[in-house]
C-alpha positions, 0 to 999 in steps of 0.5 A: 737529684741528687742520690740523697738516703736519710735514715735512723742513725745507728745507737747513741750519739753525742755533739761536744763543743769545747769540753760541752756538752750541747747533745745527746740522742739516739734518735738522729739521722743520718744524710747521705749525699752522693760520695760526699761524707754522711752528715748526722742530725739532732733532733732539736729537743736532744741540744741543749739550744743554748748554746746555739745562736741564730745568725744571718748566713744562709745557704741555698741546696738545689736538694735539702733548700734554704739552710739557716746557721747557729754560732755555738757560745761555750764559755771559751768562743764561740764558734761562727756559724758551726751548725746549720738546719733546713727549718722548710727543707725541698719534700724529698728530705721533710725528715731531717726538718726539725735538726740540727747538725754540725761541722764537725772540726778542731773543738766540734765532736760528733761522735757515735758513743 
């Protein structure tokens, strides 16, 4: 089993894409997996789901389960598979169910405010 820890992310976190604020949460979770950078998972209710479009893409993590992906739709562009969630995560990481994470990039910013 990979060394995975999940804790409440301190403070308020936002995610933005293409100038639009997709979400802001004081209830985000921080998932740390081994030596990888920590990933912030936002509660789905704190995300403007109108910006997200579910895709057919999926991936499998032996520790977390099967991930579903979303593209982010902004006024100017579509960011393919830029967000993901585990709809039915494995028991050890069950806390991330109902949460969405985003790939930080030139166009997507995840930050504590």
